[in-house]
C-alpha positions in Angstrom: -3.8 4.3 22.2 -0.1 5.1 20.1 -0.3 5.9 16.3 0.5 2.1 15.7 -2.3 1.0 17.4 -4.8 3.2 15.8 -3.6 2.5 12.3 -4.0 -1.1 13.0 -7.5 -0.5 14.5 -8.7 1.7 11.5 -7.4 -1.3 9.2 -9.2 -3.8 11.2 -12.2 -1.7 10.7 -12.0 -1.0 7.2 -11.6 -4.2 5.7 -15.2 -5.6 6.1 -16.1 -2.3 4.7 -13.9 -2.6 1.8 -14.9 -6.4 1.5 -18.7 -5.6 1.2 -17.8 -3.7 -2.0 -15.2 -5.9 -3.3 -12.4 -3.9 -2.6 -9.3 -4.7 -0.5 -7.5 -2.2 2.2 -3.8 -1.7 0.5 -2.6 0.6 3.4 -3.9 3.0 6.0 -1.5 6.0 7.2 -1.9 8.3 10.1 -0.2 11.6 8.8 0.1 15.0 10.3 -0.2 16.6 13.5 -2.1 15.3 16.5 -4.2 18.4 16.6 -5.4 17.7 13.1 -4.5 14.2 11.8 -5.1 13.1 8.4 -6.0 9.6 8.0 -5.5 8.2 4.7 -6.7 4.8 3.5 -5.5 3.4 0.2 -8.1 0.9 -1.3 -8.1 -1.4 -4.5 -9.9 -4.0 -6.2 -7.9 -7.2 -6.3 -8.8 -7.1 -10.3 -8.7 -3.5 -11.7 -8.6 -0.1 -10.2 -11.4 1.6 -8.3 -13.6 4.5 -8.9 -13.9 7.8 -7.5 -17.8 6.9 -6.3 -16.2 3.5 -5.0 -13.8 5.9 -2.8 -16.4 8.1 -1.5 -18.8 5.2 -0.8 -15.8 3.8 1.4 -15.4 7.3 3.0 -18.8 7.5 3.8 -19.1 3.9 5.4 -16.0 4.3 7.3 -16.4 7.7 8.4 -19.5 6.6 10.0 -17.6 3.7 11.9 -14.9 5.9 12.8 -17.3 8.5 14.5 -19.3 5.6 16.0 -16.1 4.3 17.9 -14.8 8.0 18.6 -11.3 6.5 17.8 -10.0 10.2 17.6 -9.8 13.0 20.6 -9.8 15.7 17.9 -11.2 16.3 14.6 -9.5 14.7 11.7 -9.7 14.7 7.9 -10.3 11.3 6.1 -9.2 10.7 2.9 -10.0 7.3 0.6 -8.1 7.0 -2.5 -6.6 4.4 -5.0 -2.9 3.7 -4.4 -2.1 4.8 -7.8 0.3 3.6 -10.0 3.3 3.3 -7.7 1.2 1.1 -5.3 2.8 0.2 -2.0 3.8 -3.3 -1.5 3.4 -4.5 1.9 2.2 -8.3 2.3 3.7 -11.5 0.9 0.2 -11.7 -1.2 1.4 -8.1 -2.5 4.8 -9.4 -3.7 3.2 -12.4 -5.0 0.7 -11.0 -7.2 2.8 -8.3 -8.6 6.0 -10.5 -9.6 7.1 -9.8 -12.9 6.7 -5.8 -12.7 9.0 -3.6 -11.6 9.5 -2.6 -8.0 11.5 -0.4 -5.7 12.6 -1.3 -2.5 14.5 0.4 0.4 15.5 -0.8 3.3 16.6 0.5 6.8 20.2 -0.9 6.8 22.5 -1.4 3.6 22.5 -4.9 2.5 25.9 -5.4 0.6 26.6 -1.4 0.8 23.1 -0.8 -0.9 19.6 0.2 0.6 17.7 1.1 -2.7 16.7 -1.4 -5.1 14.8 -1.5 -8.1 14.3 -4.3 -10.5 11.6 -7.2 -11.5 10.1 -8.3 -8.5 10.2 -12.2 -8.7 8.3 -13.1 -5.7 8.9 -14.3 -1.9 11.1 -17.0 -1.0 10.9 -17.8 2.8 11.6 -14.4 4.4 13.2 -12.6 1.7 11.6 -10.9 -1.2 13.4 -11.5 -4.4 14.5 -9.1 -7.0 16.0 -9.3 -10.3 18.5 -6.5 -10.8 20.3 -6.9 -14.1 22.1 -9.8 -14.1 21.5 -10.7 -10.3 18.9 -11.9 -8.0 18.8 -10.0 -4.4 17.2 -11.3 -1.6 15.6 -8.7 0.5 14.9 -9.8 4.1 11.6 -8.8 4.7 12.1 -7.1 8.2 14.7 -5.0 6.5 12.2 -3.4 4.0 11.3 0.1 4.9 9.4 0.7 1.7 8.3 -1.1 -1.3 6.4 -0.2 -4.2 5.7 -0.7 -7.8 8.1 1.3 -9.9 6.2 3.6 -12.9 8.1 3.3 -16.1 7.2 5.5 -19.1 7.4 2.6 -21.5 4.7 0.8 -19.3 2.5 3.9 -19.3 2.8 4.1 -23.2 1.7 0.5 -23.4 -0.9 0.4 -21.1 -2.0 3.5 -23.0 -2.0 2.1 -26.1 -4.2 -0.7 -25.2 -7.0 0.8 -24.5 
Protein backbone atom coordinates (compact mmCIF):
# COMPACT_ATOMS: atom_id res chain seq x y z
CA UNK A 1 0.00 0.00 0.00
CA UNK A 2 1.52 3.36 -0.96
CA UNK A 3 1.42 6.47 1.26
CA UNK A 4 -1.62 8.01 -0.44
CA UNK A 5 -3.65 4.80 -0.14
CA UNK A 6 -2.59 4.43 3.49
CA UNK A 7 -3.70 7.99 4.30
CA UNK A 8 -7.06 7.39 2.59
CA UNK A 9 -7.53 4.14 4.50
CA UNK A 10 -6.74 5.80 7.84
CA UNK A 11 -9.15 8.64 7.02
CA UNK A 12 -11.90 6.11 6.27
CA UNK A 13 -11.21 4.42 9.61
CA UNK A 14 -11.12 7.71 11.52
CA UNK A 15 -14.43 9.10 10.20
CA UNK A 16 -16.77 6.76 12.15
CA UNK A 17 -14.61 7.12 15.28
CA UNK A 18 -14.91 10.91 15.00
CA UNK A 19 -18.63 10.80 14.16
CA UNK A 20 -19.41 8.78 17.31
CA UNK A 21 -17.92 11.67 19.31
CA UNK A 22 -19.63 14.44 17.33
CA UNK A 23 -16.37 15.38 15.59
CA UNK A 24 -15.12 15.56 12.01
CA UNK A 25 -11.86 14.55 10.39
CA UNK A 26 -10.20 17.66 8.98
CA UNK A 27 -7.01 16.11 7.62
CA UNK A 28 -4.81 13.02 7.81
CA UNK A 29 -1.08 13.34 7.14
CA UNK A 30 1.64 10.72 6.99
CA UNK A 31 4.98 12.35 7.76
CA UNK A 32 8.51 11.28 8.49
CA UNK A 33 10.59 8.33 7.42
CA UNK A 34 9.35 4.88 6.48
CA UNK A 35 11.07 3.26 9.47
CA UNK A 36 9.29 5.52 12.03
CA UNK A 37 6.33 7.35 10.45
CA UNK A 38 4.25 10.03 12.15
CA UNK A 39 0.54 9.72 11.48
CA UNK A 40 -1.14 13.06 12.21
CA UNK A 41 -4.93 13.18 12.37
CA UNK A 42 -6.58 16.60 12.69
CA UNK A 43 -10.07 16.64 14.22
CA UNK A 44 -12.57 19.39 14.92
CA UNK A 45 -16.17 19.90 15.93
CA UNK A 46 -18.43 21.36 13.24
CA UNK A 47 -19.51 24.09 15.66
CA UNK A 48 -16.72 24.95 18.05
CA UNK A 49 -13.38 23.43 18.94
CA UNK A 50 -12.09 20.16 20.25
CA UNK A 51 -10.72 19.53 23.73
CA UNK A 52 -7.51 17.78 24.76
CA UNK A 53 -9.62 15.03 26.37
CA UNK A 54 -11.47 14.45 23.08
CA UNK A 55 -8.15 14.22 21.24
CA UNK A 56 -6.99 11.61 23.75
CA UNK A 57 -10.21 9.57 23.34
CA UNK A 58 -9.95 9.66 19.54
CA UNK A 59 -6.27 8.72 19.78
CA UNK A 60 -7.07 5.70 21.94
CA UNK A 61 -9.97 4.49 19.78
CA UNK A 62 -8.17 5.04 16.48
CA UNK A 63 -4.98 3.42 17.80
CA UNK A 64 -6.96 0.26 18.62
CA UNK A 65 -8.43 0.25 15.09
CA UNK A 66 -5.02 0.74 13.47
CA UNK A 67 -3.48 -2.04 15.57
CA UNK A 68 -6.36 -4.36 14.72
CA UNK A 69 -5.84 -3.91 10.97
CA UNK A 70 -2.01 -3.85 11.29
CA UNK A 71 -1.59 -1.20 8.56
CA UNK A 72 1.98 -0.31 9.47
CA UNK A 73 4.86 -2.74 8.96
CA UNK A 74 6.94 -0.85 11.57
CA UNK A 75 6.15 1.10 14.70
CA UNK A 76 4.55 4.50 14.16
CA UNK A 77 3.50 7.54 16.16
CA UNK A 78 -0.15 8.57 16.15
CA UNK A 79 -0.88 12.22 16.87
CA UNK A 80 -4.47 13.44 17.14
CA UNK A 81 -4.95 17.19 17.48
CA UNK A 82 -6.99 20.23 16.62
CA UNK A 83 -6.38 21.80 13.21
CA UNK A 84 -5.46 25.07 14.92
CA UNK A 85 -6.29 28.62 13.96
CA UNK A 86 -4.79 28.23 10.49
CA UNK A 87 -7.00 25.24 9.75
CA UNK A 88 -6.46 23.55 6.37
CA UNK A 89 -9.27 23.88 3.85
CA UNK A 90 -9.73 20.77 1.69
CA UNK A 91 -13.31 20.23 0.65
CA UNK A 92 -16.05 22.28 -0.99
CA UNK A 93 -17.84 22.15 2.37
CA UNK A 94 -14.77 23.75 4.04
CA UNK A 95 -14.64 26.56 1.47
CA UNK A 96 -18.37 27.23 1.90
CA UNK A 97 -18.35 26.96 5.70
CA UNK A 98 -15.52 29.47 6.09
CA UNK A 99 -16.75 31.95 3.48
CA UNK A 100 -16.30 35.44 4.89
CA UNK A 101 -13.00 34.52 6.59
CA UNK A 102 -9.51 35.33 5.37
CA UNK A 103 -7.68 32.51 3.63
CA UNK A 104 -4.30 31.78 2.09
CA UNK A 105 -4.16 29.65 -1.05
CA UNK A 106 -1.04 28.37 -2.80
CA UNK A 107 -1.28 26.87 -6.27
CA UNK A 108 0.90 24.33 -8.07
CA UNK A 109 1.41 26.64 -11.05
CA UNK A 110 1.06 30.42 -11.41
CA UNK A 111 -2.35 31.87 -12.20
CA UNK A 112 -1.98 35.26 -13.88
CA UNK A 113 1.66 35.23 -12.75
CA UNK A 114 0.83 34.52 -9.09
CA UNK A 115 1.01 31.35 -6.96
CA UNK A 116 0.05 32.73 -3.53
CA UNK A 117 -3.33 34.31 -2.87
CA UNK A 118 -4.42 35.90 0.40
CA UNK A 119 -7.83 37.43 0.77
CA UNK A 120 -11.45 37.05 1.81
CA UNK A 121 -12.81 33.60 1.01
CA UNK A 122 -16.10 33.94 -0.87
CA UNK A 123 -16.84 30.25 -1.43
CA UNK A 124 -16.98 27.84 -4.36
CA UNK A 125 -18.29 28.52 -7.84
CA UNK A 126 -18.25 25.50 -10.13
CA UNK A 127 -14.73 24.07 -10.19
CA UNK A 128 -13.11 27.13 -8.60
CA UNK A 129 -12.60 28.64 -5.17
CA UNK A 130 -13.38 32.34 -5.19
CA UNK A 131 -11.25 34.78 -3.18
CA UNK A 132 -11.69 38.55 -2.89
CA UNK A 133 -8.28 40.23 -3.03
CA UNK A 134 -8.55 44.00 -2.66
CA UNK A 135 -10.87 45.12 -5.46
CA UNK A 136 -10.78 41.95 -7.56
CA UNK A 137 -12.23 38.47 -7.35
CA UNK A 138 -9.88 35.62 -8.18
CA UNK A 139 -11.22 32.24 -9.29
CA UNK A 140 -8.67 29.57 -8.31
CA UNK A 141 -9.31 26.21 -10.00
CA UNK A 142 -9.68 23.55 -7.30
CA UNK A 143 -7.37 21.18 -9.17
CA UNK A 144 -4.58 23.78 -9.04
CA UNK A 145 -4.70 24.25 -5.24
CA UNK A 146 -1.60 22.84 -3.58
CA UNK A 147 -2.55 24.16 -0.14
CA UNK A 148 -5.36 26.24 1.32
CA UNK A 149 -5.81 27.31 4.91
CA UNK A 150 -7.44 29.95 7.05
CA UNK A 151 -5.28 33.03 7.57
CA UNK A 152 -4.60 34.16 11.11
CA UNK A 153 -4.80 37.91 11.63
CA UNK A 154 -3.83 39.64 14.87
CA UNK A 155 -6.96 41.82 14.69
CA UNK A 156 -9.13 38.68 14.54
CA UNK A 157 -7.33 37.22 17.56
CA UNK A 158 -7.82 40.44 19.54
CA UNK A 159 -11.53 40.54 18.62
CA UNK A 160 -11.99 36.87 19.61
CA UNK A 161 -10.15 37.42 22.88
CA UNK A 162 -12.32 40.47 23.65
CA UNK A 163 -15.54 38.44 23.16
CA UNK A 164 -14.64 35.88 25.82
